[in-house]
C-alpha positions as CSV (number, residue, x, y, z in Angstrom):
1,M,-3.2,102.9,17.8
2,M,-1.3,106.1,16.8
3,E,2.1,107.0,18.1
4,K,2.7,110.3,19.6
5,N,4.4,111.7,16.5
6,N,1.5,110.4,14.3
7,A,-1.0,111.9,16.6
8,I,0.6,115.3,16.4
9,R,1.0,115.0,12.7
10,F,-2.8,114.1,12.4
11,A,-3.9,117.0,14.6
12,V,-1.8,119.5,12.7
13,V,-3.0,118.2,9.3
14,F,-6.6,117.9,10.4
15,V,-6.7,121.5,11.7
16,F,-4.9,122.9,8.7
17,L,-7.3,121.1,6.2
18,F,-10.3,122.0,8.1
19,L,-9.4,125.6,8.2
20,V,-8.6,125.6,4.4
21,F,-11.9,123.8,3.5
22,Y,-14.0,125.9,5.8
23,Y,-12.7,129.3,4.9
24,F,-12.5,128.4,1.2
25,N,-16.2,127.8,1.3
26,I,-16.8,131.0,2.9
27,F,-14.6,132.8,0.4
28,F,-16.2,131.0,-2.5
29,F,-19.7,132.0,-1.2
30,R,-18.7,135.6,-1.0
31,E,-17.3,135.6,-4.4
32,T,-20.4,133.9,-6.1
33,N,-23.0,136.1,-4.5
34,P,-23.9,139.6,-5.5
35,G,-21.9,142.2,-3.6
36,P,-18.6,144.0,-3.7
37,H,-16.6,140.9,-4.3
38,Y,-18.8,139.2,-6.9
39,N,-17.0,137.2,-9.5
40,A,-19.4,136.5,-12.4
41,F,-17.0,133.8,-14.0
42,L,-16.9,131.8,-10.8
43,A,-20.7,132.2,-10.3
44,D,-21.6,131.3,-13.7
45,H,-19.2,128.3,-14.2
46,F,-17.9,126.9,-11.0
47,N,-20.7,127.5,-8.5
48,Y,-20.7,124.3,-6.5
49,I,-22.6,125.9,-3.7
50,K,-25.5,126.8,-6.0
51,G,-25.4,123.2,-7.4
52,L,-25.3,121.6,-3.8
53,R,-28.3,123.8,-2.9
54,W,-30.1,122.7,-6.1
55,L,-29.4,119.0,-5.4
56,L,-30.6,119.2,-1.9
57,L,-33.9,121.1,-2.7
58,S,-34.5,118.8,-5.8
59,S,-33.8,115.7,-3.8
60,T,-36.0,116.9,-1.0
61,S,-38.8,117.6,-3.4
62,L,-38.4,114.1,-4.9
63,L,-38.5,112.5,-1.5
64,L,-41.7,114.4,-0.6
65,K,-43.3,113.4,-4.0
66,C,-42.4,109.7,-3.2
67,F,-44.5,110.0,-0.1
68,G,-47.4,111.5,-1.9
69,F,-46.8,115.2,-1.1
70,S,-47.0,118.1,-3.8
71,S,-44.0,120.2,-3.7
72,V,-42.2,122.9,-5.8
73,Y,-38.9,124.5,-5.5
74,N,-36.7,127.3,-6.9
75,N,-33.2,128.4,-6.3
76,N,-33.5,128.9,-2.6
77,E,-36.9,127.7,-1.4
78,L,-39.1,124.6,-1.3
79,L,-42.9,124.8,-0.8
80,V,-45.0,121.8,0.2
81,A,-48.7,122.3,-0.8
82,G,-50.8,122.6,2.4
83,H,-47.8,122.4,4.7
84,G,-44.9,124.9,4.7
85,T,-42.0,126.5,3.0
86,I,-38.4,126.4,3.8
87,Q,-35.6,128.7,2.7
88,V,-32.2,127.1,2.2
89,V,-29.5,129.5,3.0
90,Y,-25.7,128.9,3.0
91,T,-25.6,127.7,6.6
92,C,-28.2,125.1,5.8
93,L,-26.0,123.2,3.3
94,G,-23.7,121.5,5.8
95,L,-20.5,122.8,4.4
96,G,-19.0,123.2,7.8
97,M,-19.8,119.6,8.8
98,L,-18.5,118.5,5.4
99,S,-15.2,120.4,5.9
100,F,-14.9,118.8,9.3
101,F,-15.6,115.3,8.1
102,T,-13.4,115.6,5.0
103,A,-10.4,117.1,7.0
104,F,-10.6,114.3,9.5
105,V,-10.7,111.5,7.0
106,I,-8.0,112.9,4.8
107,A,-5.7,113.5,7.9
108,Y,-6.3,110.2,9.6
109,P,-3.6,107.6,8.7
110,K,-5.4,105.0,6.7
111,P,-5.1,103.6,3.1
112,T,-6.2,105.9,0.3
113,K,-8.9,103.4,-0.9
114,I,-10.5,103.3,2.6
115,K,-10.4,107.1,2.8
116,I,-12.1,107.4,-0.6
117,V,-14.9,105.0,0.3
118,T,-15.3,106.6,3.7
119,L,-15.5,110.1,2.2
120,A,-18.0,109.1,-0.4
121,G,-20.2,107.3,2.1
122,G,-19.9,109.9,4.8
123,I,-20.7,112.9,2.5
124,I,-23.7,110.9,1.0
125,A,-25.0,110.1,4.6
126,I,-24.6,113.7,5.9
127,E,-26.5,115.1,2.9
128,L,-29.2,112.4,3.1
129,L,-29.7,113.5,6.7
130,N,-30.0,117.1,5.6
131,I,-32.5,116.1,2.9
132,I,-34.6,114.3,5.6
133,R,-34.3,117.5,7.8
134,F,-35.6,119.7,5.0
135,A,-38.5,117.5,4.2
136,L,-39.5,117.3,7.9
137,L,-39.1,121.1,8.3
138,A,-41.2,121.7,5.2
139,L,-43.9,119.4,6.5
140,Y,-43.9,120.2,10.2
141,G,-41.6,123.3,10.7
142,S,-44.2,126.1,10.6
143,G,-46.0,125.3,13.8
144,P,-45.6,127.1,17.1
145,I,-43.1,124.6,18.4
146,N,-40.7,125.7,15.7
147,R,-40.5,129.1,17.2
148,L,-39.2,127.5,20.5
149,I,-36.7,125.2,19.0
150,D,-33.6,126.3,17.0
151,H,-33.7,123.5,14.5
152,H,-30.4,124.5,12.9
153,T,-28.5,124.1,16.2
154,L,-30.3,121.0,17.2
155,F,-29.6,119.3,13.8
156,N,-26.0,120.4,14.0
157,I,-25.6,118.8,17.5
158,I,-27.3,115.6,16.3
159,L,-25.3,115.4,13.2
160,Y,-22.0,116.1,15.0
161,L,-22.8,113.2,17.4
162,I,-23.6,110.9,14.6
163,V,-20.4,111.8,12.6
164,A,-18.4,111.6,15.8
165,A,-19.8,108.1,16.6
166,G,-19.1,107.0,13.0
167,L,-15.6,108.3,13.0
168,Y,-15.1,106.7,16.4
169,F,-16.2,103.3,15.1
170,W,-14.2,103.8,11.9
171,I,-11.0,104.4,13.9
172,K,-11.9,101.6,16.4
173,R,-12.3,99.2,13.6
174,D,-8.8,100.0,12.4
175,I,-7.4,99.5,15.9
176,T,-9.3,96.2,16.4
177,V,-8.0,94.9,12.9
178,N,-4.4,96.1,13.7
179,N,-4.4,94.5,17.2
180,K,-5.7,91.2,15.7
181,Y,-2.8,91.1,13.2
182,E,-0.3,92.0,15.9
183,A,-1.6,89.2,18.1
184,N,-1.0,86.5,15.4
């Protein structure tokens, strides 16, 4: 259990890191996309957003091919033959969720090794869920029901609930372990 001072420190560090990560991603996106602030050097050599989009699209295409679907993709879109097309824009990448998750794990008082394992596993899990979402949208997202449901908001709600539950059990496990040691 965190003491009051530790809880305040955690909250301040968490909010600070979240804001830094979140707004850095927005800044970097602005700098690496054509427009008045375009930076060709960053766009050509350090564009992690473009790399993440490619990773998600190529992984989704691979997943679909493993299940027997024919798909092709380019820099922003994925097409599944006989089904549909999805366009992956900045807001689809999950960078807001990754900013939240990363800031929380780094700010929470746990050993560095545990934080590294949790970060790696959590980021992979978040993006695997995103890949599954892309695959499902490419297969089934062009029907009339898709016009009634905002899949982006629905996915965010589900993902935040999953991440919140995961973080709850991650913290709870720490409390349980600490209480067990204190009892002995």
